[in-house]
C-alpha distance (Angstrom), angle and dihedral (degrees) to the residues before:
residue distance angle dihedral
M1 . . .
S2 3.79 . .
N3 3.80 124.4 .
D4 3.81 89.0 -112.9
Q5 3.81 90.7 55.6
I6 3.79 91.2 48.4
D7 3.81 90.7 48.5
D8 3.83 90.9 50.3
L9 3.82 93.2 50.1
N10 3.80 92.3 46.5
K11 3.82 91.5 46.2
R12 3.81 90.1 56.5
I13 3.78 90.2 57.0
F14 3.81 92.2 47.3
D15 3.82 89.5 48.6
V16 3.82 88.1 57.2
V17 3.82 88.7 53.8
K18 3.81 90.2 50.4
E19 3.81 90.2 51.8
L20 3.82 89.5 59.5
N21 3.84 88.2 67.5
L22 3.79 93.1 -147.0
P23 3.81 114.4 179.9
I24 3.81 112.8 -96.5
G25 3.78 111.1 -122.1
H26 3.80 92.6 38.6
F27 3.81 101.2 70.4
A28 3.78 144.2 28.0
I29 3.79 134.0 -167.8
T30 3.80 111.1 -113.3
S31 3.81 141.5 172.1
S32 3.82 111.2 38.5
G33 3.82 93.8 -8.9
P34 3.83 96.0 87.9
I35 3.81 88.3 49.5
G36 3.81 92.9 47.0
V37 3.80 96.1 47.9
R38 3.79 88.2 59.3
G39 3.82 90.2 52.7
L40 3.80 92.4 -116.6
R41 3.80 94.0 130.1
Q42 3.78 142.4 -14.0
I43 3.79 117.7 -88.4
N44 3.80 127.9 -153.9
D45 3.79 100.4 -154.6
A46 3.78 142.6 -8.7
D47 3.79 121.1 -102.0
I48 3.78 112.3 -158.6
I49 3.78 129.2 -166.8
V50 3.80 116.1 -152.1
D51 3.78 134.6 -169.9
N52 3.80 122.8 -115.4
Y53 3.81 92.0 -95.3
L54 3.80 94.4 57.5
W55 3.81 92.9 39.1
S56 3.83 89.9 55.9
I57 3.80 90.0 53.3
L58 3.80 95.3 45.8
V59 3.82 95.4 48.4
K60 3.80 88.9 58.2
E61 3.81 89.7 58.9
H62 3.83 101.9 31.0
K63 3.79 131.7 38.1
P64 3.81 113.4 -122.2
E65 3.78 117.2 -133.9
T66 3.77 129.6 -155.6
D67 3.79 120.4 -142.2
N68 3.82 122.7 170.9
G69 3.80 90.5 -15.9
L70 3.81 92.9 -51.0
T71 3.81 115.6 121.0
K72 3.79 112.9 -158.2
I73 3.76 146.1 151.4
T74 3.78 115.0 -129.9
L75 3.81 118.0 -147.8
S76 3.80 137.9 176.1
G77 3.78 96.2 26.9
G78 3.80 93.3 -53.4
L79 3.81 96.6 -49.2
V80 3.81 90.7 111.4
E81 3.80 127.4 44.4
V82 3.79 118.3 -171.5
L83 3.80 121.7 -152.9
G84 3.79 127.8 -174.5
E85 3.79 132.4 -161.4
G86 3.78 106.5 -63.7
S87 3.81 93.4 18.2
F88 3.78 90.7 112.9
F89 3.81 142.5 13.8
S90 3.76 106.2 47.7
N91 3.80 87.6 -166.5
Y92 3.81 104.4 64.3
Y93 3.76 116.6 168.4
P94 3.82 129.7 -162.7
E95 3.83 90.7 -104.8
D96 3.82 91.7 56.6
P97 3.80 113.1 100.2
T98 3.79 111.4 -118.9
V99 3.78 121.9 -123.4
E100 3.81 88.6 -110.8
H101 3.82 91.8 53.7
Q102 3.81 92.5 46.9
I103 3.81 90.3 51.8
K104 3.82 93.5 44.8
T105 3.82 92.7 51.2
A106 3.81 96.7 39.1
E107 3.81 118.8 136.9
V108 3.79 114.2 -123.9
I109 3.80 110.8 -135.3
D110 3.80 121.3 173.8
G111 3.80 90.4 -12.0
L112 3.83 96.5 -52.3
P113 3.83 129.8 100.3
F114 3.82 116.3 -120.6
V115 3.79 127.3 -170.2
K116 3.81 110.6 -111.8
L117 3.79 114.9 -94.8
K118 3.82 91.8 -122.6
F119 3.81 89.2 62.4
I120 3.82 92.1 45.2
R121 3.79 88.5 52.1
H122 3.81 91.6 48.6
F123 3.80 93.6 54.8
K124 3.81 94.7 40.4
E125 3.79 89.1 53.3
K126 3.79 89.1 49.2
L127 3.81 91.9 51.7
G128 3.79 93.0 44.4
R129 3.80 96.7 -169.4
E130 3.80 117.8 152.8
K131 3.81 92.5 -105.6
D132 3.81 90.2 48.9
L133 3.80 91.9 51.7
K134 3.82 89.5 52.7
D135 3.81 89.6 51.0
I136 3.81 90.6 50.0
V137 3.81 89.2 57.5
I138 3.83 89.8 50.2
I139 3.82 92.0 48.2
D140 3.80 93.5 46.7
Q141 3.82 92.2 49.6
Y142 3.80 91.3 48.2
L143 3.82 93.9 47.9
A144 3.82 92.0 45.3
G145 3.80 89.2 53.7
K146 3.81 91.6 52.4
N147 3.82 93.5 55.2
């Protein structure tokens, strides 16, 4: 698949996020989204972290579900998964960036806020799954090329 094809597929997912009209400053796209927006690989959905304010609004309209200890709200036919503070990582440590900090320091790309790659790398390293380790290689190569 060409980079243009990957960019087009990823853009469709980000367009779905834009259609949700979520308030800027209260959410950020996380997980593979910051990798996908840079065209580094294809993504399958958009995971979004939200602050307590936005979570309280969304839970009034959408029923959260818990799966394998992960509490989320699924939107747009499964293309968007919304996570709030405490939705994931039962083992937070002081060095882990909070959801609020990740949202506050998000990089706006094409009108959407994305969690910084250094934070994505931190959590992917913490998870250590095979797919996360592959993403760490992609992130490291991208960051090395920027310096």
